BAGUMAR-967834 format. One line per 2 residues: number of its first residue (from 0); their letters; for each residue x, y, z of N, C-alpha, C. Coordinates in steps of 0.2 Angstrom, whole numbers. Layout:
NUM = A = X,Y,Z,X,Y,Z,X,Y,Z | ... $
END
This chain:
0 = MR = 524,189,516,520,194,512,527,194,504 | 523,197,500,529,200,496,529,205,496 $
2 = EQ = 533,209,492,533,216,492,529,221,488 | 527,223,489,521,225,482,530,229,476 $
4 = TD = 524,227,470,526,228,467,523,231,461 | 527,238,456,524,239,453,521,238,446 $
6 = VL = 528,232,444,527,229,439,527,220,437 | 524,217,437,527,212,436,529,209,428 $
8 = VL = 530,207,426,535,205,419,534,195,421 | 530,193,415,529,188,413,532,185,405 $
10 = GG = 538,179,408,542,176,400,548,182,400 | 550,176,394,556,182,391,564,184,392 $
12 = AG = 561,176,396,568,176,400,573,172,395 | 578,173,395,584,170,389,590,171,387 $
14 = VD = 592,169,387,602,169,382,602,171,373 | 607,175,374,608,176,368,615,176,366 $
16 = TI = 616,173,361,624,173,355,624,178,352 | 630,183,355,629,187,346,633,186,343 $
18 = VH = 633,189,337,638,189,331,638,193,329 | 643,196,329,643,202,322,646,202,315 $
20 = VP = 641,203,310,642,200,303,644,207,298 | 645,208,294,651,212,289,645,215,286 $
22 = EL = 637,213,283,631,214,282,626,212,281 | 618,212,282,613,209,283,605,213,278 $
24 = PL = 606,206,274,606,199,273,615,197,275 | 616,192,276,623,188,274,624,185,269 $
26 = PF = 628,187,264,629,185,259,630,175,261 | 628,171,255,631,166,260,640,161,258 $
28 = AD = 643,163,262,650,163,261,653,153,264 | 656,150,265,658,143,268,663,147,274 $
30 = SY = 666,152,275,667,156,281,669,161,284 | 667,164,288,668,171,291,673,174,296 $
32 = MV = 676,179,295,680,180,299,676,184,306 | 677,182,311,671,188,316,676,191,320 $
34 = RQ = 679,197,317,683,202,322,680,207,329 | 674,206,330,673,206,336,670,204,342 $
36 = GI = 671,198,340,671,189,343,662,188,343 | 662,185,347,658,182,350,656,180,354 $
38 = ET = 649,180,357,648,182,366,640,181,368 | 641,177,372,633,174,375,632,176,381 $
40 = RA = 628,182,383,624,183,389,618,181,389 | 617,184,396,609,184,394,607,190,396 $
42 = GQ = 599,191,393,595,193,391,592,193,385 | 583,191,386,582,193,381,574,198,382 $
44 = SG = 569,196,376,563,203,380,561,204,387 | 561,198,392,558,201,396,561,203,404 $
46 = DF = 569,199,400,573,202,402,575,211,403 | 575,211,399,577,220,394,571,224,398 $
48 = VA = 565,218,396,559,224,398,559,227,405 | 560,219,411,562,219,418,569,225,419 $
50 = LG = 574,224,419,579,226,419,578,235,415 | 576,236,412,572,246,411,568,246,417 $
52 = LH = 563,244,416,558,245,420,565,247,428 | 566,242,430,571,242,438,574,249,434 $
54 = AL = 578,250,433,584,254,432,578,262,430 | 572,263,427,569,267,429,566,269,436 $
56 = GL = 566,264,443,563,266,448,556,263,449 | 554,258,445,549,255,446,552,246,449 $
58 = VT = 545,246,455,549,240,459,544,234,455 | 549,231,452,548,222,446,550,219,448 $
60 = HH = 545,214,444,546,207,447,549,204,441 | 551,197,437,549,193,434,548,186,435 $
62 = LD = 546,183,431,543,177,430,545,174,426 | 547,166,425,548,164,417,550,157,418 $
64 = MI = 550,154,413,550,144,414,559,146,412 | 565,144,418,572,143,416,571,136,416 $
66 = GD = 578,132,413,580,127,415,587,128,420 | 589,119,423,595,119,426,599,116,421 $
68 = DH = 602,122,419,610,122,414,614,128,414 | 617,130,412,623,133,411,620,143,410 $
70 = EG = 613,137,403,610,147,402,607,152,407 | 604,145,410,599,146,417,603,150,420 $
72 = DL = 608,148,423,612,149,430,616,156,424 | 614,160,419,620,164,414,610,171,421 $
74 = VR = 605,167,416,598,171,419,598,175,427 | 598,169,432,598,170,438,604,176,439 $
76 = TL = 611,174,438,615,178,438,614,186,440 | 613,187,432,611,194,430,606,198,434 $
78 = HR = 599,194,434,594,195,437,596,197,447 | 602,193,448,606,193,457,606,200,456 $
80 = ER = 613,201,450,618,208,451,614,214,450 | 606,212,447,605,218,445,598,224,451 $
82 = GV = 598,215,454,596,217,460,586,217,457 | 584,211,452,577,213,449,576,204,452 $
84 = PF = 571,206,457,567,199,459,566,193,453 | 566,189,454,566,183,447,563,177,451 $
86 = TE = 557,174,451,554,167,452,554,164,445 | 557,158,446,559,154,441,554,148,442 $
88 = AH = 550,147,437,550,139,436,550,137,432 | 552,128,432,557,124,430,554,123,422 $
90 = SP = 558,122,418,558,121,413,562,113,410 | 557,109,410,562,101,408,567,102,401 $
92 = SG = 565,106,398,566,109,389,571,112,389 | 576,118,393,581,120,398,577,128,395 $
94 = TK = 584,133,397,583,141,393,581,144,387 | 577,145,387,576,148,380,583,154,377 $
96 = RA = 584,151,372,590,151,368,590,156,359 | 595,161,359,594,163,352,602,164,351 $
98 = VN = 601,166,342,611,170,342,607,178,337 | 608,181,340,609,187,335,615,187,330 $
100 = LV = 613,191,324,616,190,320,615,199,320 | 621,203,319,620,211,322,624,214,317 $
102 = GP = 622,218,311,625,221,305,628,229,309 | 634,229,304,638,236,306,632,244,307 $
104 = DG = 625,242,304,621,248,304,618,246,313 | 619,241,316,614,240,322,611,237,322 $
106 = RR = 606,233,315,604,230,313,601,220,316 | 597,220,317,597,214,321,594,210,318 $
108 = LS = 596,201,315,593,197,314,595,189,319 | 588,188,322,588,183,326,587,175,327 $
110 = LY = 589,172,328,589,166,328,585,162,334 | 580,159,333,575,157,340,578,150,340 $
112 = DT = 580,146,345,578,139,344,574,137,350 | 568,133,346,561,134,346,561,129,351 $
114 = TR = 565,122,353,568,116,355,565,118,364 | 564,125,366,567,126,373,560,127,377 $
116 = SH = 553,125,373,549,125,375,546,119,376 | 541,119,377,536,110,374,530,115,377 $
118 = DS = 524,112,371,515,112,373,512,111,380 | 517,108,383,513,106,391,515,110,394 $
120 = DR = 522,117,397,525,120,400,518,125,401 | 520,124,410,514,128,412,516,132,419 $
122 = FD = 514,141,422,515,143,425,510,139,430 | 510,138,437,509,134,442,506,143,444 $
124 = ES = 498,140,447,493,147,444,493,150,449 | 495,144,456,496,150,464,500,156,464 $
126 = TV = 505,151,458,511,158,461,509,165,457 | 507,163,451,503,171,447,500,173,448 $
128 = RE = 492,170,454,489,174,459,493,176,462 | 498,174,467,499,176,470,505,180,473 $
130 = LA = 509,181,464,512,188,463,507,194,460 | 501,193,454,500,197,452,493,201,459 $
132 = GV = 492,195,464,490,200,468,493,204,470 | 500,207,473,504,211,475,506,216,470 $
134 = TR = 505,215,464,505,220,458,502,227,456 | 504,231,453,499,238,448,499,233,442 $
136 = HA = 501,233,440,499,231,431,505,225,430 | 505,219,425,508,216,422,510,217,414 $
138 = HV = 518,216,412,519,217,409,519,207,404 | 517,208,399,517,199,397,522,198,390 $
140 = VI = 527,194,393,529,194,382,525,190,381 | 528,189,374,523,181,371,527,175,368 $
142 = TH = 531,174,373,534,169,375,529,162,376 | 527,156,377,526,152,379,529,150,385 $
144 = PC = 525,148,390,513,150,393,513,154,392 | 513,160,392,513,168,397,504,166,393 $
146 = AL = 502,167,387,492,166,385,491,163,390 | 493,158,392,489,156,396,486,159,405 $
148 = AL = 490,160,406,491,165,413,489,173,412 | 486,173,406,481,179,405,474,181,407 $
150 = PL = 472,175,406,464,176,409,468,174,420 | 472,174,422,471,176,429,476,181,429 $
152 = LR = 478,185,425,480,191,428,473,196,427 | 469,193,423,461,197,424,458,197,428 $
154 = EA = 459,189,430,455,190,439,456,192,446 | 464,192,441,467,198,448,463,204,448 $
156 = GV = 463,209,442,460,218,441,466,219,438 | 471,217,438,476,222,436,477,223,429 $
158 = TV = 482,227,427,482,231,420,486,227,414 | 485,225,409,490,221,408,495,228,401 $
160 = ST = 498,223,400,503,226,393,506,220,390 | 507,220,383,511,217,377,515,217,374 $
162 = DL = 521,217,370,523,217,363,524,210,360 | 520,216,353,520,208,351,525,208,345 $
164 = HD = 528,212,344,535,214,341,532,213,332 | 536,209,327,532,211,321,528,205,319 $
166 = WD = 523,207,323,517,201,322,513,205,313 | 509,202,310,508,204,302,502,206,302 $
168 = GV = 497,207,309,489,209,311,487,201,308 | 489,195,308,485,189,307,485,183,311 $
170 = DA = 492,181,309,494,174,315,490,175,323 | 487,168,324,484,170,327,486,167,334 $
172 = YH = 493,166,335,497,165,341,496,172,344 | 498,178,342,500,182,344,494,189,345 $
174 = EA = 486,183,342,481,188,342,478,186,349 | 482,183,351,477,180,360,480,187,363 $
176 = FA = 485,186,363,489,195,365,484,200,364 | 487,200,357,483,205,355,478,209,362 $
178 = LQ = 471,202,361,465,204,361,465,203,368 | 470,201,374,467,201,380,472,206,383 $
180 = TD = 473,211,381,477,217,385,474,223,383 | 476,227,388,474,236,389,480,239,384 $
182 = VV = 486,239,387,492,242,381,495,239,378 | 493,239,370,499,235,365,503,239,362 $
184 = FL = 508,236,363,513,238,358,515,234,351 | 517,237,346,520,231,340,524,235,334 $
186 = ST = 527,232,333,532,235,328,528,236,321 | 531,239,314,526,245,311,529,238,303 $
188 = TA = 538,235,306,538,229,301,536,226,297 | 532,222,299,528,218,295,520,218,293 $
190 = LT = 519,226,296,513,227,294,511,231,287 | 507,229,282,508,233,276,500,238,279 $
192 = DP = 497,240,283,492,244,286,491,244,291 | 498,247,299,498,248,302,491,251,305 $
194 = ER = 489,258,303,482,260,304,476,255,307 | 474,250,300,469,246,301,469,242,306 $
196 = TM = 477,241,307,477,231,311,476,236,320 | 480,242,319,478,246,328,473,247,329 $
198 = RD = 467,249,324,462,249,325,457,241,324 | 461,237,321,458,229,323,459,230,329 $
200 = IT = 464,230,331,465,226,340,459,233,343 | 458,237,342,455,239,348,449,238,349 $
202 = SR = 447,238,342,437,238,340,438,228,342 | 440,224,343,439,214,344,443,215,349 $
204 = GR = 449,220,354,450,217,360,447,221,364 | 453,222,370,450,227,377,456,234,377 $
206 = AQ = 461,233,372,463,238,372,463,247,371 | 468,249,376,465,255,378,470,260,375 $
208 = VV = 476,258,373,482,260,371,485,255,365 | 487,258,359,491,253,356,497,256,353 $
210 = VA = 504,257,353,508,260,347,511,253,344 | 514,259,336,518,255,332,522,259,332 $
212 = TA = 530,254,335,535,255,334,538,258,325 | 543,264,323,541,264,318,551,265,319 $
214 = GA = 554,266,321,560,262,321,562,273,321 | 568,274,316,570,281,315,563,286,312 $
216 = DG = 557,281,310,552,285,310,547,286,316 | 549,285,322,546,286,328,540,280,328 $
218 = AY = 536,284,330,530,277,332,520,281,331 | 518,277,331,511,279,329,507,277,334 $
220 = LL = 503,280,337,498,280,344,492,280,344 | 486,273,344,482,275,344,478,276,351 $
222 = YD = 475,281,351,471,277,359,466,286,359 | 458,283,362,451,285,361,449,290,355 $
224 = GE = 452,282,350,449,283,340,451,287,337 | 459,291,341,463,295,338,469,291,336 $
226 = LT = 472,294,329,480,290,329,483,296,328 | 490,296,332,493,304,332,501,300,330 $
228 = HT = 504,303,328,513,301,327,516,306,334 | 521,300,335,526,303,339,534,301,334 $
230 = PA = 538,307,334,544,308,329,547,304,333 | 553,301,329,561,300,333,562,305,338 $
232 = VT = 565,303,342,572,307,343,580,306,342 | 585,311,343,589,305,341,595,306,347 $
234 = PP = 597,299,346,600,295,351,606,303,353 | 607,300,359,612,302,362,619,301,361 $
236 = AP = 620,298,357,627,294,354,625,288,349 | 631,287,346,629,283,339,626,279,341 $
238 = VV = 623,275,334,619,268,334,623,266,331 | 623,259,338,628,251,335,623,244,336 $
240 = DS = 616,246,340,611,240,338,606,242,342 | 602,237,338,593,240,340,591,234,343 $
242 = NG = 596,232,346,592,226,351,590,230,358 | 586,225,360,583,229,364,577,236,364 $
244 = AG = 580,239,360,576,245,357,567,245,361 | 566,241,358,555,238,358,556,237,366 $
246 = DA = 561,235,370,560,234,375,562,239,381 | 564,242,377,566,252,380,562,254,381 $
248 = FA = 560,255,374,551,261,374,547,255,377 | 544,251,378,539,249,384,538,248,391 $
250 = AG = 546,249,391,547,252,401,547,259,401 | 549,264,395,548,272,397,541,274,394 $
252 = FL = 536,271,393,533,271,390,526,270,397 | 528,263,400,526,259,407,525,266,412 $
254 = LG = 533,268,412,533,274,418,528,278,416 | 528,281,412,525,286,412,516,286,413 $
256 = RL = 515,278,410,508,277,411,506,275,418 | 509,274,421,510,271,430,509,277,435 $
258 = NG = 513,282,432,515,291,435,509,294,432 | 503,291,429,497,294,426,498,299,420 $
260 = EH = 502,299,417,504,306,410,502,302,406 | 497,309,401,495,308,397,498,304,390 $
262 = PL = 494,299,385,499,293,382,503,298,375 | 503,303,374,507,304,369,513,308,376 $
264 = RC = 515,307,381,520,311,383,523,303,385 | 517,298,386,519,289,388,525,290,382 $
266 = AL = 522,290,376,526,290,370,532,292,369 | 533,299,370,540,304,372,546,298,379 $
268 = YG = 542,295,384,547,293,387,549,288,385 | 545,285,379,546,277,377,550,277,370 $
270 = TV = 549,284,368,554,286,360,563,286,362 | 562,290,369,570,293,372,574,287,375 $
272 = AG = 567,284,377,571,277,380,575,271,375 | 570,272,370,572,267,364,581,268,362 $
274 = AH = 579,276,360,586,277,357,591,278,362 | 591,276,366,596,276,371,598,270,372 $
276 = AC = 593,263,371,596,259,371,598,257,363 | 596,260,357,601,258,352,607,260,351 $
278 = TV = 611,264,358,618,267,357,623,262,361 | 620,255,365,622,252,371,624,244,365 $
280 = PS = 630,243,364,631,238,362,626,233,364 | 626,227,359,622,220,362,625,217,365 $
282 = TR = 631,216,367,634,211,373,634,216,378 | 630,220,380,628,224,384,621,225,386 $
284 = TD = 617,223,393,610,224,396,611,234,399 | 614,238,398,613,243,400,607,247,398 $
286 = AI = 603,249,406,597,255,403,597,260,407 | 592,264,401,594,271,403,588,272,411 $
288 = GR = 593,278,417,588,278,421,585,285,422 | 581,284,428,576,289,426,578,295,426 $
290 = EE = 581,299,431,585,303,432,586,305,423 | 590,302,418,593,301,410,588,306,406 $
292 = LL = 583,299,409,576,299,406,573,305,405 | 571,306,410,565,313,411,571,320,409 $
294 = AR = 578,321,411,580,326,408,582,325,402 | 582,320,398,582,320,389,572,323,386 $
296 = VA = 569,319,391,563,322,388,562,328,388 | 564,333,395,563,338,394,566,343,389 $
298 = EV = 573,341,387,577,342,382,574,341,376 | 569,338,374,566,334,369,561,342,366 $
300 = ET = 555,342,373,552,347,374,552,354,375 | 558,355,377,560,363,378,561,364,367 $
302 = AR = 566,358,367,567,359,355,559,359,353 | 559,356,351,551,355,350,544,362,350 $
304 = SR = 547,363,356,542,371,359,547,377,357 | 551,376,355,553,381,351,554,383,346 $
306 = HH = 554,376,345,553,374,333,546,376,332 | 540,374,334,535,378,333,533,386,335 $
308 = EA = 537,386,341,537,397,340,540,398,336 | 547,395,333,548,399,326,545,399,321 $
310 = I = 539,396,321,536,394,314,529,396,316 $
END
């Protein structure tokens, strides 16, 4: 018998190579001197969500395909050291990897190696069913072959969330995730009309809540047919890197949702967690803990209440 799990994270395990650049976009040149070093570490979207949920006190399990390679060893070590159970499926193509160019203002440009997966990759259905059978919620990353597991999760009766990242509202690959999940996160980065895309997701899919994060402009939340805005919060330290901020937002939001909080308060949890992530260097995978998050949320709520009373 497996341990009862709060959240099963599917996909998104991999390794990033971090390169700090003087500016983004990076002008063409024969060479650049990288004075902050070049570092490779385990941690992609699924890893960050799993670690974030674990740090917030939720029992978390991560499932993904990785290879019998050095990068796979880095992923295994990360989960073992952080105490997050990891079930691996063998990937003949090797472990997913990417290069992240990080600018001085913390903005990031990611270059993903698409050769690290194959169309024929599949999760073992019995493994997915077994893990889903002992979990309250599943968060599905948009890496292949996670879309193929969505029907199995529905059969298991668990609620499902996903993060579409910088979806343009059109690409069919992302649409499969957008229309088959209960909670949808995405970024406004590539959207010309965020509200239209959000309403389209709820009208054609099964989503109860859609959240569009907008960086320093906070986030937009659509639930019960109503679109609301959640302001950004001031990070507790200087912003050094936006890598993992969206994953931290998702983890914070899911903590609130699984605790039965109102969607607006869930969004505040996510906003606080995302702001904290922006203060963590890209070479690290530290996540905010539950006690710190709740204390910060209380501070923000008190400050906003006083502001409203003053006006």
